[in-house]
N, C-alpha and C positions, 0 to 999 in steps of 0.2 A: 267282842268286848273292847277293852282299852286298846288292844294291839292288833286290830284287824288289818292295819296297814304295815304288817311285818315285811311283806314283799317290797313295799315302797322304801322302807328303812334300808333293806338290803341293797336295793339298786342305788339309792343315794350314797350309802357308805361305799359301795363298790366303785362309784365314780370318783371318790375322794381319796382313796387309799391306794398304795402300791398293791399289785396283784397278790404278792406273797403275804402282805399284812391283812388283806381282805380274806384270803384263805384261812389264815390264822384266826381271824375273828369268827368266821363260820365254824371252825373247829372248836373254839371256846364256847360258842353258843350251844353246839350239839353236846359237848361234854358237860356243860352246866345243866342242860336238860336231864342227862343221865344221872348226874349227882342229885339234882332236885327230886327226881322220882325216887331215888334210893333213900333219901333222907327226909322225905315228906315236906319239901319246900315248894312254894308257888312256882310251877313250871314255866308259866308265861313270863313271870318276872325274871327268872333265870335265863330264859331264852333271849330276852331283850337286853338284859344287862351283859350277858356274854357276847352278844353280837356287837354291842356299841361300846364295850369297855375301852377300846383303843381309838374311839372316833377322833380324839384330839391329835392323833398321829397324822392327821391331814396337814398339820402345821410343821414347818421345818423346825428342827431342834433349836436353831438360833433365834427363832421367833417366839419360843414358849414363854420366856420371861415377860416379854411385852404382852402376850395374850393373857397371862396370869395377872399382870398389873392392871390391864384394861378392865378386868372383872373384879378388881379389889381382893384377889386371892392372896392371903398372907402365907409366906413360906420362909424357911430358915436357911442357914449357911450351907447345909448339905444340898439343897435344891439349887442354890446359887452355883455351887461347884458342879452339880450334875443336873442341868436343866431338864433332861429327859424325864425325870421323876414328875415334873409338873404336868405331864400329859394326863395323868390320872385325875388331878384336881380340876384341870381345865375341862376334861371330858365330862365331869359331873355337872358342869354348867352347860356344856355344848349339847348334851342330850336334850335339854329343855329348849335351848335356843333354836337348834336345827332340826330336831326330831320330835319335838312336842311332848317329850316324856317328863312329866312333872312329879312322878312318883318318887318320894323321898328315899324309899328303900333301895330302889334301882340306882338313884343318884349316889347314895352312900356306898353301895357296893362298887361302883365305878371309881369313886374317890379313893377307896381303900385297896384297889386290886393290885397295886404294885408293892407297897411296903407294909400293908396290913394295918393293924391298930389295936388298941385296947377294946375289950368288950365287943368284938366283931359279932354281927348277927350271922345266922346260918346262911343267909344269902351272900353276905360278905365273904364268908369262908369258901363257899362254893365257887364264886367267881374268881377269887384269888387262886384257888387250887386248880380250877379248870384251865386257867391261863398257863399253869405250869405243865399240865399233862396232855393238852389237846394233841391229836394225832400227828400234827406237823412238827411237834417238838422232838428233837432227837439227840439230846444230851445224855450222858452216861446213866444218870439216876432216874431218868424219866420212866423207864419200864417198871422199876421198883415202886415209884410213886403211883403209877397206874394200877399196880397190883393192890396197893393199899386202898385205892379208891373203890375197889370192889370188895374189900374184906374188913377193914377196921372202922371204928367209929369216926364221925366227922371231926371231932377234936383231935384224936390220935393222928388222923390224916393231916390235919392242918399243922399240928406241931412238927411233924416230920417235914412238911413243906417249908415251914419257917426256918427250921434247922438247916435244911439244904440251901435255902436262900442266903442265910447268914454265912455259911461255909463258902458258897460261891462268891459272894460279894467280898468277903475277907481275902479269899485267895487272889482275887483280881487286884487287891490293894485299894479297894474303894471303901467309902464310909458305910458302916452298917447304920441304917436309919433307926432312930430311937423308937419309932412306931413299930418297927419289926421286933 
C-alpha cells in the first residue's frame, strides 16, 4: 500500500541522523506499533510516524528557526527561547518534502510529538508516548511509564506522560509549553 517503501525511508533517515538518534527513531517506531496494536490504531501509520517523528533533527539546532521561517511556520516566544521544539513542526513538513508522506494524521502526530496539544488523536497520543518510553530511553520514570503502556487506558497513559513531562521541564527550569 502507501508505505511499501518503508525500507527506503529507513535508509534515507539513517543517512541523515546521528546513529543514536536513528536508533531512537527505530525504537519509537517499534513502540508505536506495539501501542497501535494494543489500542486499535492504524499500525502502518504508527510505524511511519514513529520512524520519522524526529526527521527534522537532521538540521542543527541553530538552523531550526531559519528552517521554520522558510516554511512559514508560526511559533511563539517559547520556541524562540528553545528552538529545539521547532523540530516537531518542521518535521511535519519535511515528511512530505523528503519522504513523500502527505497523510495529514501522520503529519499531525509528528507536529505534536514533543509538547502535545488539545484534542490529540489516538495516533498523536501513541507517537507522543512511544517517544517517551522506547527501549533506548533510560531515565528514572521510564520503566513505570512502560508498565502503564501495558496496563492502563490510552488516556490514563497519556496523562501520566504529560505530567512527567511537565515535572521534568519545570525541574530543569524551562518553560512548560501551553500546548502541554
